[in-house]
C-alpha positions as CSV (number, residue, x, y, z in Angstrom):
1,M,42.5,-138.6,-89.3
2,L,39.3,-140.6,-89.3
3,P,39.1,-143.2,-92.0
4,A,36.4,-142.3,-94.5
5,A,33.5,-144.7,-94.5
6,T,33.5,-147.2,-97.4
7,L,30.9,-145.8,-99.8
8,D,30.2,-146.7,-103.3
9,E,31.2,-144.0,-105.8
10,A,27.6,-143.2,-106.7
11,T,26.7,-142.5,-103.1
12,R,29.8,-140.3,-102.6
13,T,29.0,-138.3,-105.7
14,L,25.3,-137.9,-104.8
15,S,26.0,-136.8,-101.3
16,R,28.7,-134.3,-102.3
17,D,26.5,-132.9,-105.0
18,I,23.6,-132.4,-102.6
19,F,25.9,-130.8,-100.0
20,Q,27.3,-128.4,-102.6
21,Q,23.8,-127.5,-103.8
22,L,22.7,-126.7,-100.3
23,I,25.8,-124.6,-99.4
24,E,25.4,-122.5,-102.5
25,I,21.8,-121.6,-101.8
26,N,21.7,-118.6,-99.5
27,T,19.3,-119.3,-96.7
28,T,20.1,-116.5,-94.3
29,D,17.2,-114.6,-92.7
30,S,18.2,-111.3,-94.3
31,V,18.3,-112.0,-98.0
32,G,18.1,-115.8,-98.4
33,S,15.3,-118.3,-98.9
34,T,14.7,-121.6,-97.3
35,T,12.0,-122.2,-99.8
36,T,14.6,-122.4,-102.6
37,A,16.5,-125.0,-100.7
38,A,13.4,-127.0,-99.7
39,E,12.3,-127.1,-103.4
40,A,15.7,-128.1,-104.5
41,M,15.7,-131.1,-102.1
42,A,12.1,-132.0,-103.1
43,G,13.3,-132.1,-106.7
44,R,16.1,-134.5,-105.7
45,L,13.6,-136.8,-104.0
46,L,11.1,-136.7,-106.8
47,D,13.9,-137.6,-109.3
48,A,14.8,-140.6,-107.0
49,G,11.2,-141.9,-107.3
50,F,9.4,-140.4,-104.3
51,A,5.6,-139.9,-104.9
52,P,4.6,-136.3,-105.1
53,A,1.9,-137.0,-102.4
54,D,4.7,-137.8,-100.0
55,L,6.5,-134.5,-100.4
56,K,5.3,-131.1,-99.1
57,V,6.9,-127.7,-99.4
58,L,4.9,-125.3,-97.3
59,G,5.4,-122.3,-95.0
60,P,3.9,-119.0,-93.7
61,N,5.4,-116.9,-96.6
62,P,7.2,-117.3,-99.9
63,R,10.7,-117.2,-98.4
64,K,10.2,-119.4,-95.4
65,G,9.3,-122.8,-96.9
66,N,9.7,-126.1,-95.1
67,L,10.1,-129.5,-96.7
68,V,8.3,-132.5,-95.1
69,V,9.0,-136.0,-96.6
70,R,7.3,-139.2,-95.6
71,Y,9.1,-142.5,-96.2
72,H,6.6,-145.3,-95.8
73,G,7.3,-148.3,-93.6
74,T,5.4,-151.4,-92.7
75,G,3.9,-150.0,-89.5
76,A,4.9,-153.0,-87.5
77,G,7.4,-151.1,-85.4
78,G,5.0,-148.5,-84.1
79,R,4.3,-144.8,-84.8
80,P,6.7,-142.8,-87.1
81,I,10.1,-141.4,-86.2
82,L,10.4,-137.7,-87.1
83,I,13.9,-136.5,-88.1
84,I,14.4,-132.7,-88.0
85,G,17.1,-130.4,-89.4
86,H,17.1,-126.7,-90.3
87,L,17.9,-125.2,-93.7
88,D,18.6,-121.7,-92.6
89,V,22.1,-120.5,-91.7
90,V,23.7,-117.7,-89.7
91,E,24.6,-114.5,-91.6
92,A,28.1,-114.5,-93.1
93,R,30.0,-111.6,-94.7
94,R,32.4,-112.2,-97.6
95,E,35.0,-109.8,-96.1
96,D,35.2,-111.8,-92.9
97,W,36.0,-115.1,-94.7
98,T,39.1,-116.5,-96.5
99,T,36.7,-118.0,-99.1
100,D,33.2,-117.0,-100.2
101,P,30.9,-118.4,-97.5
102,F,28.2,-119.3,-100.1
103,K,30.6,-121.2,-102.4
104,F,31.3,-124.8,-101.7
105,V,35.1,-125.1,-101.5
106,E,37.2,-128.2,-101.0
107,K,40.8,-127.7,-99.9
108,Y,43.3,-129.2,-97.5
109,D,41.0,-132.2,-96.8
110,Y,38.1,-130.0,-95.7
111,F,34.8,-128.7,-97.2
112,Y,34.4,-125.0,-96.5
113,G,31.2,-122.9,-96.6
114,R,28.4,-121.5,-94.4
115,G,26.5,-124.5,-93.1
116,T,29.3,-127.1,-93.4
117,Q,29.0,-127.6,-89.6
118,D,25.6,-126.0,-88.8
119,M,23.9,-127.8,-90.4
120,K,23.6,-128.2,-94.1
121,V,26.1,-131.0,-93.7
122,D,23.4,-133.0,-91.9
123,D,20.6,-131.9,-94.3
124,A,22.6,-133.3,-97.2
125,I,23.3,-136.5,-95.2
126,L,19.6,-137.0,-94.5
127,V,18.4,-136.4,-98.0
128,T,21.1,-138.8,-99.3
129,T,19.9,-141.4,-96.8
130,F,16.3,-141.2,-97.9
131,I,17.3,-141.5,-101.5
132,R,19.5,-144.6,-100.7
133,F,16.6,-146.2,-99.0
134,Q,14.3,-145.5,-101.9
135,R,16.7,-146.8,-104.5
136,E,17.2,-150.1,-102.7
137,G,13.5,-150.5,-101.8
138,Y,14.2,-150.6,-98.1
139,R,11.0,-151.1,-95.9
140,P,11.5,-149.8,-92.4
141,S,9.4,-151.1,-89.6
142,R,7.7,-147.7,-89.2
143,D,7.3,-144.5,-91.2
144,L,10.2,-142.1,-91.3
145,I,9.4,-138.4,-91.6
146,L,12.0,-135.9,-92.6
147,A,11.4,-132.2,-91.9
148,L,13.9,-129.6,-93.2
149,T,12.8,-126.3,-91.8
150,A,13.2,-122.5,-91.6
151,D,14.4,-120.0,-89.0
152,E,16.1,-122.1,-86.4
153,E,19.0,-119.6,-86.3
154,G,16.7,-116.6,-86.0
155,G,13.8,-114.9,-87.7
156,K,10.1,-114.7,-87.2
157,S,9.0,-118.0,-89.0
158,N,10.4,-121.0,-87.1
159,G,9.5,-123.9,-89.3
160,V,9.2,-126.6,-86.6
161,N,7.0,-124.4,-84.5
162,W,4.9,-123.5,-87.5
163,L,4.4,-127.1,-88.7
164,L,3.4,-128.3,-85.2
165,K,0.9,-125.5,-84.9
166,N,-0.5,-125.6,-88.4
167,H,0.2,-129.1,-89.8
168,R,0.7,-131.4,-86.8
169,E,-0.6,-134.4,-88.8
170,L,2.4,-134.1,-91.2
171,V,5.0,-134.4,-88.4
172,D,3.3,-136.3,-85.6
173,A,5.6,-139.1,-84.4
174,E,6.5,-141.3,-81.5
175,F,9.8,-139.5,-81.0
176,V,12.2,-137.2,-82.7
177,L,15.8,-137.4,-83.9
178,N,17.4,-133.9,-84.2
179,A,20.4,-134.0,-86.4
180,D,21.4,-130.5,-85.2
181,S,23.1,-131.8,-82.1
182,G,25.0,-134.8,-80.9
183,G,27.9,-136.0,-83.1
184,V,31.4,-137.4,-82.8
185,T,33.9,-135.5,-80.6
186,T,37.5,-135.8,-82.0
187,V,40.9,-134.5,-81.1
188,K,43.1,-133.9,-84.2
189,G,40.8,-136.3,-86.0
190,K,40.9,-139.1,-83.4
191,P,37.5,-140.1,-82.1
192,V,37.1,-139.6,-78.3
193,N,33.4,-140.1,-77.8
194,V,30.1,-140.1,-79.5
195,D,27.6,-137.6,-78.1
196,I,23.8,-138.0,-77.9
197,E,22.0,-134.8,-76.9
198,A,19.6,-135.5,-74.0
199,S,19.2,-131.9,-72.7
200,E,19.8,-128.4,-73.9
201,K,20.1,-124.8,-72.6
202,L,17.4,-122.2,-73.0
203,Y,18.1,-119.4,-75.4
204,A,17.4,-115.8,-74.5
205,D,18.3,-112.3,-75.8
206,Y,18.2,-109.1,-73.7
207,E,18.4,-105.5,-74.8
208,V,20.6,-103.6,-72.4
209,S,20.2,-99.8,-72.7
210,A,20.9,-96.4,-71.2
211,T,19.6,-93.0,-72.3
212,N,20.7,-89.4,-71.9
213,P,19.3,-86.0,-73.0
214,G,22.4,-85.7,-75.2
215,G,24.0,-82.4,-76.3
216,H,27.1,-81.0,-77.7
217,S,30.2,-83.2,-77.4
218,S,32.3,-80.2,-76.2
219,L,30.2,-80.4,-72.9
220,P,30.7,-83.9,-71.7
221,V,28.6,-85.2,-68.8
222,P,29.6,-87.9,-66.3
223,D,26.6,-90.1,-67.1
224,N,27.3,-90.7,-70.8
225,A,25.0,-93.5,-71.9
226,I,27.8,-95.4,-73.7
227,Y,29.9,-95.4,-70.5
228,H,27.0,-96.9,-68.5
229,V,26.5,-99.7,-71.0
230,A,30.2,-100.3,-71.3
231,D,30.5,-100.5,-67.5
232,A,27.6,-102.9,-67.3
233,L,29.1,-105.2,-69.9
234,S,32.5,-105.1,-68.1
235,R,30.7,-106.2,-64.9
236,L,29.0,-109.0,-66.8
237,E,32.4,-110.2,-68.1
238,R,33.7,-110.5,-64.5
239,A,30.6,-112.1,-63.0
240,P,30.2,-115.8,-64.0
241,F,27.0,-117.5,-63.1
242,P,27.0,-120.2,-60.4
243,F,28.4,-123.7,-61.1
244,E,25.7,-126.4,-61.6
245,L,25.5,-130.0,-62.6
246,N,22.4,-131.9,-63.7
247,A,21.6,-135.5,-64.4
248,V,23.0,-135.4,-67.9
249,T,26.1,-133.2,-67.3
250,R,27.0,-135.3,-64.3
251,V,26.9,-138.5,-66.4
252,Y,28.8,-136.7,-69.2
253,F,31.7,-135.7,-66.9
254,E,31.8,-139.1,-65.1
255,K,32.3,-140.8,-68.5
256,R,34.5,-138.2,-70.0
257,A,36.8,-138.2,-66.9
258,A,37.7,-141.9,-67.7
259,L,38.8,-140.8,-71.2
260,E,41.1,-137.9,-70.0
261,T,44.5,-137.9,-68.4
262,G,46.5,-135.7,-66.1
263,Q,45.1,-132.5,-64.7
264,T,42.0,-132.5,-66.8
265,A,41.0,-136.0,-65.5
266,A,41.8,-135.0,-61.9
267,D,39.8,-131.8,-62.2
268,M,36.7,-133.6,-63.6
269,K,36.8,-136.1,-60.7
270,G,37.4,-133.3,-58.2
271,M,34.4,-131.3,-59.6
272,L,32.2,-134.4,-59.2
273,R,33.0,-134.7,-55.5
274,T,30.7,-133.4,-52.8
275,P,31.5,-130.7,-52.1
276,A,32.9,-129.9,-55.5
277,D,36.5,-128.8,-55.7
278,A,36.4,-125.0,-56.4
279,G,39.9,-125.0,-58.0
280,A,38.9,-127.8,-60.3
281,I,35.8,-125.9,-61.4
282,A,37.9,-122.8,-62.1
283,R,40.4,-124.7,-64.2
284,L,37.8,-126.5,-66.2
285,S,35.9,-123.3,-66.8
286,R,38.9,-121.8,-68.7
287,D,37.9,-124.2,-71.5
288,A,34.9,-122.6,-73.3
289,R,33.3,-126.0,-74.0
290,Y,33.3,-127.1,-70.4
291,N,32.5,-123.6,-69.0
292,S,29.3,-123.6,-71.0
293,M,28.3,-126.9,-69.6
294,L,28.9,-125.9,-66.0
295,H,27.3,-122.4,-66.0
296,T,24.5,-120.3,-67.5
297,T,26.5,-118.0,-69.8
298,C,25.6,-114.5,-71.0
299,V,27.7,-112.6,-73.5
300,A,27.5,-109.3,-75.3
301,T,27.0,-109.9,-79.1
302,R,26.0,-106.4,-80.5
303,L,26.5,-102.7,-79.7
304,N,24.8,-99.6,-81.0
305,A,25.1,-96.1,-79.7
306,G,25.0,-92.4,-80.7
307,H,23.8,-90.5,-83.7
308,A,26.7,-88.2,-84.6
309,N,30.4,-87.9,-84.1
310,N,30.1,-84.5,-82.4
311,A,27.1,-85.2,-80.2
312,L,26.6,-86.9,-76.9
313,P,24.7,-90.2,-77.3
314,Q,21.1,-90.1,-76.4
315,L,20.8,-93.9,-76.5
316,A,23.3,-96.7,-76.1
317,Q,22.2,-100.3,-76.5
318,A,23.8,-103.7,-76.4
319,N,22.4,-107.2,-77.0
320,V,23.3,-109.8,-74.4
321,N,22.7,-113.3,-75.5
322,C,22.2,-115.9,-72.7
323,R,22.2,-119.7,-72.8
324,I,20.4,-120.7,-69.6
325,L,20.8,-124.0,-67.7
326,P,17.8,-126.2,-67.3
327,G,15.7,-125.2,-64.2
328,H,16.0,-121.5,-64.7
329,S,13.7,-119.1,-66.6
330,A,14.5,-116.2,-68.9
331,E,12.8,-113.8,-66.4
332,E,15.0,-115.2,-63.6
333,I,18.1,-114.4,-65.6
334,R,16.9,-111.0,-66.5
335,G,16.7,-110.3,-62.8
336,E,20.2,-111.7,-62.3
337,L,21.5,-109.3,-65.0
338,N,20.0,-106.4,-63.2
339,K,21.8,-107.4,-60.0
340,I,25.1,-107.8,-61.8
341,F,24.8,-104.4,-63.5
342,A,23.6,-102.7,-60.3
343,D,23.0,-99.4,-62.2
344,P,19.7,-97.5,-62.1
345,K,20.6,-96.0,-65.5
346,I,20.6,-99.4,-67.1
347,V,17.4,-101.0,-68.4
348,V,17.3,-104.7,-69.2
349,R,14.4,-105.8,-71.5
350,Y,13.7,-109.2,-73.1
351,V,13.8,-109.7,-76.9
352,D,11.8,-112.6,-78.3
353,D,12.3,-114.7,-81.4
354,A,10.3,-112.1,-83.5
355,Y,12.5,-109.3,-82.1
356,N,9.7,-107.9,-80.0
357,V,11.0,-106.1,-76.9
358,S,9.2,-106.4,-73.5
359,D,9.8,-105.4,-69.9
360,R,9.5,-109.0,-68.7
361,A,10.7,-112.3,-70.0
362,P,8.8,-115.6,-70.0
363,E,8.8,-117.5,-66.7
364,K,8.9,-120.9,-68.4
365,K,12.0,-122.9,-67.6
366,A,14.1,-125.1,-69.9
367,G,12.9,-128.7,-69.9
368,A,14.3,-131.0,-67.4
369,P,17.1,-133.3,-68.6
370,V,15.8,-136.8,-69.7
371,M,18.1,-139.7,-70.5
372,P,17.7,-141.2,-74.0
373,R,15.1,-144.0,-74.4
374,P,16.8,-147.5,-74.6
375,D,16.1,-148.3,-78.3
376,V,17.5,-145.0,-79.4
377,L,20.6,-145.4,-77.3
378,K,21.1,-149.1,-78.1
379,A,21.0,-148.6,-81.8
380,L,23.5,-145.7,-81.5
381,E,25.9,-147.7,-79.4
382,H,25.8,-150.5,-81.9
383,V,26.6,-148.3,-84.9
384,A,29.1,-146.3,-83.0
385,D,31.0,-149.4,-82.0
386,E,31.1,-150.5,-85.7
387,M,32.3,-147.1,-87.0
388,W,34.3,-145.7,-84.0
389,P,35.5,-148.6,-81.8
390,R,36.5,-147.6,-78.3
391,A,34.7,-144.2,-78.6
392,P,31.9,-144.6,-76.0
393,V,28.5,-143.0,-76.4
394,I,27.9,-140.3,-73.8
395,P,24.7,-138.3,-73.2
396,I,25.3,-134.6,-73.4
397,M,23.6,-131.3,-72.7
398,D,23.7,-129.1,-75.8
399,T,25.2,-125.8,-74.7
400,G,23.3,-123.9,-77.4
401,A,19.7,-124.4,-78.2
402,S,17.8,-126.1,-81.0
403,D,14.4,-126.8,-82.4
404,S,14.0,-129.6,-79.9
405,I,12.5,-127.0,-77.6
406,Y,9.4,-127.0,-79.8
407,T,9.1,-130.8,-80.3
408,N,9.7,-131.6,-76.6
409,A,7.1,-129.0,-75.7
410,A,4.7,-130.6,-78.1
411,G,5.1,-134.0,-76.3
412,L,7.5,-135.5,-78.8
413,P,10.6,-136.8,-76.9
414,S,13.6,-135.5,-78.8
415,Y,17.2,-136.7,-79.0
416,G,20.2,-135.1,-80.7
417,V,21.9,-137.7,-83.0
418,N,24.3,-137.3,-85.8
419,G,27.5,-138.9,-87.0
420,V,29.7,-136.0,-88.2
421,A,33.0,-135.7,-86.4
422,I,34.3,-132.3,-85.4
423,D,37.5,-131.6,-83.4
424,Q,36.5,-130.1,-80.0
425,D,38.9,-127.2,-80.6
426,D,37.7,-126.5,-84.2
427,V,34.0,-125.7,-83.7
428,R,33.4,-123.0,-86.3
429,A,29.6,-123.0,-86.4
430,H,28.4,-119.4,-86.6
431,G,32.1,-118.3,-87.2
432,R,34.4,-117.5,-90.0
433,D,35.7,-120.2,-92.4
434,E,33.3,-122.8,-91.2
435,R,34.4,-126.2,-92.3
436,V,34.1,-130.0,-92.0
437,R,36.6,-132.7,-92.8
438,V,35.9,-134.4,-96.1
439,A,36.3,-137.8,-94.4
440,A,34.0,-136.8,-91.6
441,F,31.3,-135.9,-94.0
442,Y,31.4,-139.3,-95.8
443,D,31.4,-141.1,-92.4
444,G,28.3,-139.1,-91.5
445,V,26.6,-140.2,-94.7
446,E,27.3,-143.8,-93.8
447,F,26.4,-143.3,-90.1
448,Y,22.8,-142.2,-90.6
449,Y,22.1,-144.9,-93.2
450,R,23.2,-147.5,-90.7
451,Y,21.6,-145.9,-87.7
452,L,18.1,-145.6,-89.2
453,K,18.4,-149.2,-90.3
454,A,19.4,-150.2,-86.8
455,L,16.4,-148.5,-85.4
456,T,13.9,-149.7,-88.0
457,A,15.0,-153.1,-89.2
458,R,12.2,-155.6,-88.9
């Protein structure tokens, strides 16, 4: 188990209360409201003494509000640092969970609830950090801007994108810290390494469909639309995308190999050789975490077909969600899916963030991996050495995707940094019974307080 950071009781209580408040505000795209959460956090900051002029809750519609907070520094250290995190969470059904996903539950040394990993845990930490700075009168060397936003997990009103397009002056900065990535990798609570996200995959959804004139189910036909889609998905399951390394993933595996033992260490070293050891790649790819770092991945996530139990389906559809390695475009992968399916009855169309469906996908590729800037990395190494001795800082490629896609595209270099520890075999983000260790949460509270000070102390 990680030892919990030494926090005064007032900070522990404050951070826990904020965490609970956020978890119990439903911010799903279907029925929730990020505005409610943004206003609740604005209230917390106003109560702590922030000036109303330094807080903005704004967005494109009443349910999709974003909170932007400016904490004033001396300006001696340069332009502001923007810290981003999203308030929305993935849908969760009560019947799938052991506990109510929208109730904050503490049991067995864990906090449970939707957002305890992704990422209300970090939102609570960041709000707590700003309040701690305010209470002690800390003056950073530059302004700190916190943006807690809507629709990172899906929906038509992505908050970071909207703010950059409509209120760039509120979030303009020298660089960005994204608390939605990075973190402390642990095994059974023991720290192994501290991740800093320096690259990420490109997100893309595809509609895979087949049609048929339909008819009475007593007269089956060989080209049943459901069978075509099912066969296409089976081919996808058996057709992994090619192995690739980039500048960030190569460094990651070089450093991680030194921390491993036995077959895993040998396989990482074998994979890094030229030519790479095919057997080592195959063995590492059995681990979902490593597989997603070595390949573009595409997986079926939804199915829909038919209109009656006694009728042949006129339409069968599946959603295929892809996480694409840097250097490849969504349109390129759409073409690869067509090759894998190899079925003229199957149509593959691109689905954008607003759920619009089109025959072609964007040609734009994921951004090239960029190693972290020295000041960001040095401060992280300093604090990590204080809190998790012998756990090295390792640049990593996020195998998902985040709002850094918008900030990087806007010319704001972005790095994924947070201090919450999660066991590498207990990643429950987007899944049932999402949870975080109580001790890991309080360590995360202390981490961001120390880290921002390390970056901005005069």
